[in-house]
BALOBA-1460 file (C-alpha; in Angstrom, 3 decimals):
// residues 365
<rec num="1" residu="x" x="112.994" y="105.082" z="197.535"/>
<rec num="2" residu="x" x="112.618" y="108.340" z="199.550"/>
<rec num="3" residu="x" x="111.693" y="107.960" z="203.236"/>
<rec num="4" residu="x" x="109.020" y="109.877" z="205.109"/>
<rec num="5" residu="x" x="110.185" y="112.534" z="207.524"/>
<rec num="6" residu="x" x="109.785" y="111.590" z="211.167"/>
<rec num="7" residu="x" x="106.822" y="113.911" z="211.584"/>
<rec num="8" residu="x" x="104.897" y="111.793" z="209.058"/>
<rec num="9" residu="x" x="106.036" y="108.395" z="210.174"/>
<rec num="10" residu="x" x="103.950" y="105.799" z="211.984"/>
<rec num="11" residu="x" x="100.347" y="106.680" z="212.811"/>
<rec num="12" residu="x" x="100.576" y="110.124" z="211.144"/>
<rec num="13" residu="x" x="101.551" y="108.557" z="207.837"/>
<rec num="14" residu="x" x="98.717" y="106.058" z="208.106"/>
<rec num="15" residu="x" x="96.190" y="108.825" z="208.735"/>
<rec num="16" residu="x" x="97.498" y="110.788" z="205.750"/>
<rec num="17" residu="x" x="97.259" y="107.750" z="203.525"/>
<rec num="18" residu="x" x="93.666" y="107.201" z="204.626"/>
<rec num="19" residu="x" x="92.758" y="110.813" z="203.907"/>
<rec num="20" residu="x" x="94.345" y="110.888" z="200.428"/>
<rec num="21" residu="x" x="91.395" y="109.312" z="198.507"/>
<rec num="22" residu="x" x="88.968" y="111.708" z="200.226"/>
<rec num="23" residu="x" x="91.137" y="114.694" z="199.346"/>
<rec num="24" residu="x" x="91.321" y="113.577" z="195.724"/>
<rec num="25" residu="x" x="87.552" y="113.096" z="195.628"/>
<rec num="26" residu="x" x="86.946" y="116.586" z="197.002"/>
<rec num="27" residu="x" x="89.451" y="118.058" z="194.553"/>
<rec num="28" residu="x" x="87.833" y="116.525" z="191.504"/>
<rec num="29" residu="x" x="84.343" y="117.343" z="192.791"/>
<rec num="30" residu="x" x="85.437" y="120.959" z="193.109"/>
<rec num="31" residu="x" x="86.820" y="120.931" z="189.559"/>
<rec num="32" residu="x" x="83.554" y="119.501" z="188.263"/>
<rec num="33" residu="x" x="81.514" y="122.213" z="189.987"/>
<rec num="34" residu="x" x="83.801" y="124.841" z="188.521"/>
<rec num="35" residu="x" x="83.335" y="123.459" z="185.021"/>
<rec num="36" residu="x" x="79.560" y="123.690" z="185.187"/>
<rec num="37" residu="x" x="78.125" y="126.873" z="183.640"/>
<rec num="38" residu="x" x="75.612" y="129.172" z="185.253"/>
<rec num="39" residu="x" x="71.995" y="128.580" z="184.311"/>
<rec num="40" residu="x" x="71.253" y="129.917" z="180.853"/>
<rec num="41" residu="x" x="74.850" y="129.836" z="179.597"/>
<rec num="42" residu="x" x="74.979" y="127.688" z="176.470"/>
<rec num="43" residu="x" x="78.557" y="128.250" z="175.305"/>
<rec num="44" residu="x" x="81.812" y="129.926" z="176.252"/>
<rec num="45" residu="x" x="84.428" y="131.439" z="173.924"/>
<rec num="46" residu="x" x="87.701" y="132.335" z="175.609"/>
<rec num="47" residu="x" x="85.742" y="133.062" z="178.772"/>
<rec num="48" residu="x" x="83.038" y="135.105" z="177.002"/>
<rec num="49" residu="x" x="79.625" y="133.584" z="177.649"/>
<rec num="50" residu="x" x="76.940" y="133.073" z="175.015"/>
<rec num="51" residu="x" x="73.579" y="132.828" z="176.707"/>
<rec num="52" residu="x" x="70.405" y="131.022" z="175.924"/>
<rec num="53" residu="x" x="68.362" y="134.192" z="175.338"/>
<rec num="54" residu="x" x="70.724" y="135.274" z="172.555"/>
<rec num="55" residu="x" x="70.377" y="131.916" z="170.805"/>
<rec num="56" residu="x" x="66.591" y="132.018" z="171.225"/>
<rec num="57" residu="x" x="66.458" y="135.520" z="169.761"/>
<rec num="58" residu="x" x="68.191" y="134.509" z="166.534"/>
<rec num="59" residu="x" x="66.379" y="131.187" z="166.470"/>
<rec num="60" residu="x" x="63.044" y="133.021" z="166.283"/>
<rec num="61" residu="x" x="64.224" y="134.937" z="163.204"/>
<rec num="62" residu="x" x="64.884" y="131.613" z="161.418"/>
<rec num="63" residu="x" x="61.449" y="130.089" z="162.049"/>
<rec num="64" residu="x" x="58.280" y="130.994" z="160.192"/>
<rec num="65" residu="x" x="55.798" y="132.096" z="162.903"/>
<rec num="66" residu="x" x="52.902" y="131.276" z="160.588"/>
<rec num="67" residu="x" x="54.148" y="127.796" z="159.764"/>
<rec num="68" residu="x" x="54.027" y="124.516" z="161.618"/>
<rec num="69" residu="x" x="55.842" y="124.530" z="164.929"/>
<rec num="70" residu="x" x="59.149" y="122.630" z="164.632"/>
<rec num="71" residu="x" x="59.501" y="119.311" z="166.403"/>
<rec num="72" residu="x" x="61.798" y="119.112" z="169.434"/>
<rec num="73" residu="x" x="64.544" y="117.556" z="167.308"/>
<rec num="74" residu="x" x="64.193" y="120.175" z="164.563"/>
<rec num="75" residu="x" x="64.218" y="123.015" z="167.093"/>
<rec num="76" residu="x" x="67.316" y="121.704" z="168.851"/>
<rec num="77" residu="x" x="69.133" y="121.118" z="165.571"/>
<rec num="78" residu="x" x="68.454" y="124.690" z="164.487"/>
<rec num="79" residu="x" x="69.445" y="126.080" z="167.881"/>
<rec num="80" residu="x" x="72.719" y="124.173" z="167.754"/>
<rec num="81" residu="x" x="73.341" y="125.629" z="164.289"/>
<rec num="82" residu="x" x="72.566" y="129.148" z="165.488"/>
<rec num="83" residu="x" x="74.813" y="128.674" z="168.520"/>
<rec num="84" residu="x" x="77.661" y="127.465" z="166.316"/>
<rec num="85" residu="x" x="77.324" y="130.592" z="164.166"/>
<rec num="86" residu="x" x="77.380" y="132.788" z="167.267"/>
<rec num="87" residu="x" x="80.483" y="130.988" z="168.514"/>
<rec num="88" residu="x" x="82.293" y="131.500" z="165.203"/>
<rec num="89" residu="x" x="81.248" y="135.160" z="165.104"/>
<rec num="90" residu="x" x="82.457" y="135.710" z="168.664"/>
<rec num="91" residu="x" x="85.841" y="134.179" z="167.807"/>
<rec num="92" residu="x" x="86.242" y="136.499" z="164.826"/>
<rec num="93" residu="x" x="84.973" y="139.518" z="166.756"/>
<rec num="94" residu="x" x="87.531" y="138.920" z="169.499"/>
<rec num="95" residu="x" x="90.254" y="138.741" z="166.858"/>
<rec num="96" residu="x" x="89.042" y="141.959" z="165.267"/>
<rec num="97" residu="x" x="89.216" y="143.716" z="168.645"/>
<rec num="98" residu="x" x="92.701" y="142.352" z="169.276"/>
<rec num="99" residu="x" x="93.878" y="143.747" z="165.927"/>
<rec num="100" residu="x" x="92.141" y="147.106" z="166.537"/>
<rec num="101" residu="x" x="89.702" y="146.450" z="163.695"/>
<rec num="102" residu="x" x="86.495" y="146.852" z="165.665"/>
<rec num="103" residu="x" x="83.984" y="149.088" z="163.883"/>
<rec num="104" residu="x" x="83.807" y="152.622" z="165.242"/>
<rec num="105" residu="x" x="80.663" y="154.276" z="166.586"/>
<rec num="106" residu="x" x="80.562" y="156.419" z="163.444"/>
<rec num="107" residu="x" x="80.704" y="153.396" z="161.136"/>
<rec num="108" residu="x" x="77.917" y="151.713" z="163.087"/>
<rec num="109" residu="x" x="75.738" y="154.838" z="163.011"/>
<rec num="110" residu="x" x="76.286" y="155.275" z="159.259"/>
<rec num="111" residu="x" x="75.238" y="151.678" z="158.599"/>
<rec num="112" residu="x" x="72.288" y="151.997" z="160.966"/>
<rec num="113" residu="x" x="71.094" y="155.123" z="159.164"/>
<rec num="114" residu="x" x="71.473" y="153.379" z="155.794"/>
<rec num="115" residu="x" x="69.368" y="150.443" z="156.962"/>
<rec num="116" residu="x" x="66.716" y="152.677" z="158.478"/>
<rec num="117" residu="x" x="66.412" y="155.155" z="155.600"/>
<rec num="118" residu="x" x="63.943" y="153.180" z="153.377"/>
<rec num="119" residu="x" x="61.349" y="153.013" z="156.175"/>
<rec num="120" residu="x" x="59.173" y="155.398" z="158.110"/>
<rec num="121" residu="x" x="59.738" y="155.388" z="161.867"/>
<rec num="122" residu="x" x="56.601" y="153.279" z="162.409"/>
<rec num="123" residu="x" x="57.642" y="150.775" z="159.725"/>
<rec num="124" residu="x" x="61.133" y="150.546" z="161.185"/>
<rec num="125" residu="x" x="59.858" y="149.920" z="164.701"/>
<rec num="126" residu="x" x="57.456" y="147.306" z="163.354"/>
<rec num="127" residu="x" x="60.341" y="145.535" z="161.595"/>
<rec num="128" residu="x" x="62.332" y="145.488" z="164.810"/>
<rec num="129" residu="x" x="59.372" y="144.135" z="166.761"/>
<rec num="130" residu="x" x="58.719" y="141.402" z="164.191"/>
<rec num="131" residu="x" x="62.336" y="140.302" z="164.495"/>
<rec num="132" residu="x" x="62.236" y="140.461" z="168.286"/>
<rec num="133" residu="x" x="65.051" y="143.044" z="168.245"/>
<rec num="134" residu="x" x="65.697" y="146.402" z="169.866"/>
<rec num="135" residu="x" x="67.717" y="149.280" z="168.434"/>
<rec num="136" residu="x" x="70.573" y="148.304" z="170.744"/>
<rec num="137" residu="x" x="70.394" y="144.709" z="169.472"/>
<rec num="138" residu="x" x="70.574" y="145.893" z="165.885"/>
<rec num="139" residu="x" x="73.504" y="148.224" z="166.520"/>
<rec num="140" residu="x" x="75.368" y="145.478" z="168.349"/>
<rec num="141" residu="x" x="74.806" y="143.139" z="165.396"/>
<rec num="142" residu="x" x="75.969" y="145.821" z="162.964"/>
<rec num="143" residu="x" x="79.135" y="146.444" z="164.971"/>
<rec num="144" residu="x" x="79.896" y="142.745" z="164.962"/>
<rec num="145" residu="x" x="79.237" y="142.336" z="161.222"/>
<rec num="146" residu="x" x="81.276" y="145.402" z="160.268"/>
<rec num="147" residu="x" x="84.147" y="144.379" z="162.552"/>
<rec num="148" residu="x" x="84.253" y="140.843" z="161.184"/>
<rec num="149" residu="x" x="84.176" y="142.134" z="157.602"/>
<rec num="150" residu="x" x="87.112" y="144.452" z="158.329"/>
<rec num="151" residu="x" x="88.973" y="141.479" z="159.788"/>
<rec num="152" residu="x" x="88.251" y="139.263" z="156.775"/>
<rec num="153" residu="x" x="89.199" y="142.028" z="154.341"/>
<rec num="154" residu="x" x="92.583" y="142.392" z="156.009"/>
<rec num="155" residu="x" x="93.370" y="138.800" z="156.911"/>
<rec num="156" residu="x" x="91.821" y="137.023" z="153.895"/>
<rec num="157" residu="x" x="90.748" y="139.194" z="150.962"/>
<rec num="158" residu="x" x="93.906" y="141.318" z="150.938"/>
<rec num="159" residu="x" x="96.018" y="138.169" z="150.569"/>
<rec num="160" residu="x" x="94.251" y="136.898" z="147.439"/>
<rec num="161" residu="x" x="96.185" y="137.283" z="144.216"/>
<rec num="162" residu="x" x="94.989" y="136.101" z="140.800"/>
<rec num="163" residu="x" x="97.751" y="136.037" z="138.194"/>
<rec num="164" residu="x" x="97.471" y="136.015" z="134.402"/>
<rec num="165" residu="x" x="98.863" y="132.481" z="134.506"/>
<rec num="166" residu="x" x="96.057" y="131.428" z="136.855"/>
<rec num="167" residu="x" x="93.516" y="132.797" z="134.375"/>
<rec num="168" residu="x" x="95.209" y="131.106" z="131.423"/>
<rec num="169" residu="x" x="95.431" y="127.755" z="133.220"/>
<rec num="170" residu="x" x="91.752" y="127.910" z="134.145"/>
<rec num="171" residu="x" x="90.740" y="128.734" z="130.565"/>
<rec num="172" residu="x" x="92.809" y="125.892" z="129.118"/>
<rec num="173" residu="x" x="91.394" y="123.430" z="131.644"/>
<rec num="174" residu="x" x="87.772" y="124.450" z="131.152"/>
<rec num="175" residu="x" x="87.940" y="125.702" z="127.576"/>
<rec num="176" residu="x" x="84.855" y="123.710" z="126.574"/>
<rec num="177" residu="x" x="82.770" y="125.677" z="129.088"/>
<rec num="178" residu="x" x="83.377" y="128.789" z="127.011"/>
<rec num="179" residu="x" x="82.007" y="127.172" z="123.851"/>
<rec num="180" residu="x" x="78.347" y="128.174" z="123.873"/>
<rec num="181" residu="x" x="76.138" y="125.732" z="122.025"/>
<rec num="182" residu="x" x="73.282" y="128.226" z="122.142"/>
<rec num="183" residu="x" x="72.701" y="131.819" z="123.124"/>
<rec num="184" residu="x" x="72.798" y="132.589" z="126.827"/>
<rec num="185" residu="x" x="71.306" y="135.319" z="128.996"/>
<rec num="186" residu="x" x="72.680" y="136.645" z="132.247"/>
<rec num="187" residu="x" x="69.772" y="137.673" z="134.448"/>
<rec num="188" residu="x" x="69.457" y="139.194" z="137.914"/>
<rec num="189" residu="x" x="66.293" y="139.365" z="139.962"/>
<rec num="190" residu="x" x="64.727" y="140.717" z="143.122"/>
<rec num="191" residu="x" x="62.000" y="138.572" z="144.692"/>
<rec num="192" residu="x" x="59.331" y="139.764" z="147.142"/>
<rec num="193" residu="x" x="56.980" y="137.176" z="148.633"/>
<rec num="194" residu="x" x="53.677" y="137.976" z="150.452"/>
<rec num="195" residu="x" x="54.526" y="135.646" z="153.348"/>
<rec num="196" residu="x" x="57.289" y="134.891" z="155.802"/>
<rec num="197" residu="x" x="60.265" y="132.932" z="154.461"/>
<rec num="198" residu="x" x="62.141" y="130.416" z="156.580"/>
<rec num="199" residu="x" x="65.466" y="131.538" z="155.124"/>
<rec num="200" residu="x" x="65.904" y="135.174" z="154.201"/>
<rec num="201" residu="x" x="69.483" y="136.362" z="154.176"/>
<rec num="202" residu="x" x="69.418" y="139.845" z="152.707"/>
<rec num="203" residu="x" x="71.558" y="142.555" z="154.277"/>
<rec num="204" residu="x" x="68.619" y="144.310" z="155.920"/>
<rec num="205" residu="x" x="66.959" y="141.087" z="157.070"/>
<rec num="206" residu="x" x="63.860" y="142.464" z="155.337"/>
<rec num="207" residu="x" x="60.996" y="140.003" z="154.811"/>
<rec num="208" residu="x" x="57.444" y="140.930" z="153.774"/>
<rec num="209" residu="x" x="54.987" y="139.211" z="156.116"/>
<rec num="210" residu="x" x="51.753" y="139.505" z="154.111"/>
<rec num="211" residu="x" x="50.205" y="140.811" z="150.885"/>
<rec num="212" residu="x" x="49.892" y="144.411" z="152.094"/>
<rec num="213" residu="x" x="53.473" y="144.375" z="153.365"/>
<rec num="214" residu="x" x="54.659" y="142.939" z="150.031"/>
<rec num="215" residu="x" x="52.855" y="145.640" z="148.036"/>
<rec num="216" residu="x" x="54.420" y="148.391" z="150.150"/>
<rec num="217" residu="x" x="57.828" y="146.845" z="149.634"/>
<rec num="218" residu="x" x="57.292" y="146.508" z="145.868"/>
<rec num="219" residu="x" x="56.253" y="150.160" z="145.659"/>
<rec num="220" residu="x" x="59.375" y="151.210" z="147.558"/>
<rec num="221" residu="x" x="61.597" y="149.133" z="145.252"/>
<rec num="222" residu="x" x="59.878" y="150.512" z="142.143"/>
<rec num="223" residu="x" x="60.605" y="154.046" z="143.312"/>
<rec num="224" residu="x" x="64.232" y="153.278" z="144.072"/>
<rec num="225" residu="x" x="64.762" y="151.571" z="140.704"/>
<rec num="226" residu="x" x="63.135" y="154.511" z="138.909"/>
<rec num="227" residu="x" x="65.478" y="156.827" z="140.821"/>
<rec num="228" residu="x" x="68.481" y="154.916" z="139.506"/>
<rec num="229" residu="x" x="69.505" y="153.079" z="142.679"/>
<rec num="230" residu="x" x="71.883" y="150.209" z="141.876"/>
<rec num="231" residu="x" x="69.910" y="147.005" z="141.184"/>
<rec num="232" residu="x" x="72.568" y="144.766" z="142.711"/>
<rec num="233" residu="x" x="72.590" y="146.737" z="145.965"/>
<rec num="234" residu="x" x="68.785" y="146.611" z="146.159"/>
<rec num="235" residu="x" x="68.845" y="142.845" z="145.649"/>
<rec num="236" residu="x" x="71.402" y="142.365" z="148.416"/>
<rec num="237" residu="x" x="69.396" y="144.591" z="150.750"/>
<rec num="238" residu="x" x="65.835" y="143.461" z="150.025"/>
<rec num="239" residu="x" x="65.505" y="140.355" z="147.827"/>
<rec num="240" residu="x" x="63.815" y="137.418" z="149.550"/>
<rec num="241" residu="x" x="65.463" y="134.855" z="147.275"/>
<rec num="242" residu="x" x="68.004" y="133.089" z="149.569"/>
<rec num="243" residu="x" x="69.854" y="131.700" z="146.543"/>
<rec num="244" residu="x" x="70.674" y="135.002" z="144.849"/>
<rec num="245" residu="x" x="70.325" y="137.917" z="147.284"/>
<rec num="246" residu="x" x="73.964" y="137.588" z="148.407"/>
<rec num="247" residu="x" x="75.158" y="137.908" z="144.790"/>
<rec num="248" residu="x" x="73.079" y="140.982" z="144.051"/>
<rec num="249" residu="x" x="70.291" y="138.911" z="142.522"/>
<rec num="250" residu="x" x="72.640" y="137.553" z="139.843"/>
<rec num="251" residu="x" x="71.444" y="134.162" z="138.582"/>
<rec num="252" residu="x" x="74.417" y="133.783" z="136.254"/>
<rec num="253" residu="x" x="74.099" y="132.735" z="132.637"/>
<rec num="254" residu="x" x="71.176" y="130.576" z="131.564"/>
<rec num="255" residu="x" x="70.496" y="129.102" z="128.138"/>
<rec num="256" residu="x" x="67.617" y="130.559" z="126.162"/>
<rec num="257" residu="x" x="66.012" y="127.123" z="125.980"/>
<rec num="258" residu="x" x="65.741" y="127.121" z="129.795"/>
<rec num="259" residu="x" x="63.149" y="129.885" z="129.459"/>
<rec num="260" residu="x" x="60.799" y="127.353" z="127.851"/>
<rec num="261" residu="x" x="60.157" y="126.025" z="131.358"/>
<rec num="262" residu="x" x="58.985" y="129.407" z="132.583"/>
<rec num="263" residu="x" x="55.724" y="131.224" z="132.027"/>
<rec num="264" residu="x" x="55.364" y="132.096" z="128.277"/>
<rec num="265" residu="x" x="54.648" y="135.736" z="129.137"/>
<rec num="266" residu="x" x="57.763" y="135.858" z="131.292"/>
<rec num="267" residu="x" x="59.856" y="134.307" z="128.518"/>
<rec num="268" residu="x" x="58.564" y="136.848" z="126.010"/>
<rec num="269" residu="x" x="59.324" y="139.675" z="128.425"/>
<rec num="270" residu="x" x="62.924" y="138.543" z="129.007"/>
<rec num="271" residu="x" x="63.688" y="137.905" z="125.342"/>
<rec num="272" residu="x" x="62.425" y="141.382" z="124.515"/>
<rec num="273" residu="x" x="64.647" y="143.124" z="127.046"/>
<rec num="274" residu="x" x="67.786" y="145.047" z="126.160"/>
<rec num="275" residu="x" x="71.048" y="144.634" z="128.070"/>
<rec num="276" residu="x" x="70.908" y="146.786" z="131.201"/>
<rec num="277" residu="x" x="67.114" y="147.072" z="131.140"/>
<rec num="278" residu="x" x="65.039" y="146.442" z="134.291"/>
<rec num="279" residu="x" x="61.434" y="145.201" z="134.180"/>
<rec num="280" residu="x" x="58.923" y="144.572" z="136.913"/>
<rec num="281" residu="x" x="57.331" y="143.910" z="139.126"/>
<rec num="282" residu="x" x="56.126" y="140.742" z="137.411"/>
<rec num="283" residu="x" x="53.695" y="138.458" z="139.243"/>
<rec num="284" residu="x" x="54.929" y="134.866" z="139.456"/>
<rec num="285" residu="x" x="54.274" y="131.788" z="141.573"/>
<rec num="286" residu="x" x="56.995" y="133.021" z="143.935"/>
<rec num="287" residu="x" x="55.426" y="136.438" z="144.412"/>
<rec num="288" residu="x" x="56.616" y="139.675" z="142.815"/>
<rec num="289" residu="x" x="59.771" y="139.700" z="140.717"/>
<rec num="290" residu="x" x="61.946" y="142.474" z="139.299"/>
<rec num="291" residu="x" x="64.234" y="141.401" z="136.439"/>
<rec num="292" residu="x" x="67.411" y="142.866" z="134.989"/>
<rec num="293" residu="x" x="69.157" y="141.634" z="131.827"/>
<rec num="294" residu="x" x="72.868" y="141.942" z="132.616"/>
<rec num="295" residu="x" x="74.286" y="140.434" z="129.419"/>
<rec num="296" residu="x" x="73.409" y="138.468" z="126.305"/>
<rec num="297" residu="x" x="75.893" y="136.046" z="124.744"/>
<rec num="298" residu="x" x="75.440" y="134.546" z="121.250"/>
<rec num="299" residu="x" x="76.418" y="130.934" z="120.538"/>
<rec num="300" residu="x" x="80.052" y="130.047" z="119.699"/>
<rec num="301" residu="x" x="83.528" y="129.679" z="121.219"/>
<rec num="302" residu="x" x="84.699" y="132.484" z="123.510"/>
<rec num="303" residu="x" x="88.379" y="133.359" z="123.422"/>
<rec num="304" residu="x" x="90.576" y="134.069" z="126.424"/>
<rec num="305" residu="x" x="91.115" y="137.588" z="125.090"/>
<rec num="306" residu="x" x="87.414" y="138.415" z="125.474"/>
<rec num="307" residu="x" x="86.994" y="140.789" z="128.461"/>
<rec num="308" residu="x" x="83.861" y="138.980" z="129.753"/>
<rec num="309" residu="x" x="85.790" y="135.692" z="129.746"/>
<rec num="310" residu="x" x="88.657" y="137.258" z="131.671"/>
<rec num="311" residu="x" x="86.268" y="138.801" z="134.172"/>
<rec num="312" residu="x" x="84.315" y="135.590" z="134.672"/>
<rec num="313" residu="x" x="87.464" y="133.559" z="135.298"/>
<rec num="314" residu="x" x="88.945" y="136.106" z="137.712"/>
<rec num="315" residu="x" x="85.691" y="136.358" z="139.663"/>
<rec num="316" residu="x" x="85.425" y="132.570" z="139.831"/>
<rec num="317" residu="x" x="89.011" y="132.133" z="141.021"/>
<rec num="318" residu="x" x="88.735" y="134.972" z="143.529"/>
<rec num="319" residu="x" x="85.510" y="133.567" z="144.978"/>
<rec num="320" residu="x" x="87.004" y="130.082" z="145.266"/>
<rec num="321" residu="x" x="90.123" y="131.350" z="147.004"/>
<rec num="322" residu="x" x="88.173" y="133.602" z="149.348"/>
<rec num="323" residu="x" x="85.885" y="130.747" z="150.382"/>
<rec num="324" residu="x" x="88.875" y="128.450" z="150.917"/>
<rec num="325" residu="x" x="90.961" y="130.975" z="152.863"/>
<rec num="326" residu="x" x="88.002" y="132.121" z="154.937"/>
<rec num="327" residu="x" x="87.151" y="128.538" z="155.904"/>
<rec num="328" residu="x" x="90.794" y="127.852" z="156.787"/>
<rec num="329" residu="x" x="91.091" y="131.102" z="158.744"/>
<rec num="330" residu="x" x="87.910" y="130.339" z="160.688"/>
<rec num="331" residu="x" x="89.058" y="126.783" z="161.440"/>
<rec num="332" residu="x" x="92.478" y="127.978" z="162.576"/>
<rec num="333" residu="x" x="90.963" y="130.708" z="164.745"/>
<rec num="334" residu="x" x="88.631" y="128.171" z="166.353"/>
<rec num="335" residu="x" x="91.502" y="125.759" z="167.027"/>
<rec num="336" residu="x" x="93.353" y="128.526" z="168.846"/>
<rec num="337" residu="x" x="90.317" y="129.427" z="170.956"/>
<rec num="338" residu="x" x="88.908" y="127.908" z="174.118"/>
<rec num="339" residu="x" x="85.382" y="126.910" z="173.159"/>
<rec num="340" residu="x" x="82.896" y="124.956" z="175.223"/>
<rec num="341" residu="x" x="79.451" y="124.175" z="173.823"/>
<rec num="342" residu="x" x="77.351" y="123.421" z="176.888"/>
<rec num="343" residu="x" x="74.146" y="123.011" z="174.895"/>
<rec num="344" residu="x" x="75.723" y="120.268" z="172.788"/>
<rec num="345" residu="x" x="76.897" y="118.539" z="175.974"/>
<rec num="346" residu="x" x="73.394" y="118.666" z="177.457"/>
<rec num="347" residu="x" x="71.827" y="117.301" z="174.262"/>
<rec num="348" residu="x" x="74.255" y="114.362" z="174.254"/>
<rec num="349" residu="x" x="73.816" y="113.675" z="177.961"/>
<rec num="350" residu="x" x="70.021" y="113.740" z="177.554"/>
<rec num="351" residu="x" x="70.155" y="111.536" z="174.438"/>
<rec num="352" residu="x" x="68.627" y="114.286" z="172.332"/>
<rec num="353" residu="x" x="65.883" y="115.220" z="174.781"/>
<rec num="354" residu="x" x="66.017" y="118.724" z="176.178"/>
<rec num="355" residu="x" x="62.413" y="119.957" z="176.434"/>
<rec num="356" residu="x" x="63.257" y="123.296" z="178.028"/>
<rec num="357" residu="x" x="65.573" y="124.324" z="175.188"/>
<rec num="358" residu="x" x="63.238" y="123.064" z="172.496"/>
<rec num="359" residu="x" x="59.875" y="124.293" z="173.692"/>
<rec num="360" residu="x" x="60.519" y="127.646" z="175.288"/>
<rec num="361" residu="x" x="60.335" y="130.693" z="173.072"/>
<rec num="362" residu="x" x="58.762" y="128.695" z="170.280"/>
<rec num="363" residu="x" x="57.216" y="130.841" z="167.548"/>
<rec num="364" residu="x" x="53.592" y="131.693" z="168.085"/>
<rec num="365" residu="x" x="51.031" y="130.127" z="165.824"/>
């Protein structure tokens, strides 16, 4: 056992031993103070802070200001979800910057101009105000989205390969799915509602707030459709249907018999449409709807050699692989990052009660 040097022997050693617990206490107290975030910091990603006001800003865009105010638990749950999305986006944005894939000023300006073009200046400013955003906020969001998409295209999409064997194996496994027992229709739609939606995920974050706003939006869409603007792009930019806007309004194939559940006038309209034709706006219980008939398939077995079958299988396999690889890439990126979710810690420590985070910045009635 090593011996103490003479200078630490006797009374000196005893004093040192007595001071050791105090020194350890001060050390750990200092570490604890260092680990505490500044007021208003709700998460940290590799040293980059995500603040409360940013979470609140996006939280307000997810809540219907004309609806019932969320309970404290509902508000906190949504804020935690928003914060988690911001954390994941920050991780990917940092990776994009590291790989020199950050969107350029020119790319951001081009996208900004594209988003702004359908509106007058007054309408555009009103949209920003309704979303609680400034022009700088919007451009920052666009830079982040464009940068992340460039990252995903390079790190995920570019690595996807669908072989002929993959297509053949899928067809043989799910052959029965290509045996149509009755005629099917492939329909796309654009939905405009005369009220705020809790979940609107179109590319322009465009949501009609009232009847007058909806009519202006319908008129704008009618003009663009008449001018030959791509229906799929319009759906992704403006449709208020959260289930189909991301796919260009495409609802996929539905059996003709499924139309029996819809309004008889709507059924008659759809059955009378030709492939490629667009109709609307049609008034429905959802609001105003534009419809496009993408394809019509008669009953019977479809062969692997049919181009639509090949396309459907390749799209299905590509989508599956992209979702899988993207999820894996995101998980791996998060594992390699230093992430601290202070809001989650506070919620746990307070047993789910955090009035300040739940009640402040609540949507106005």
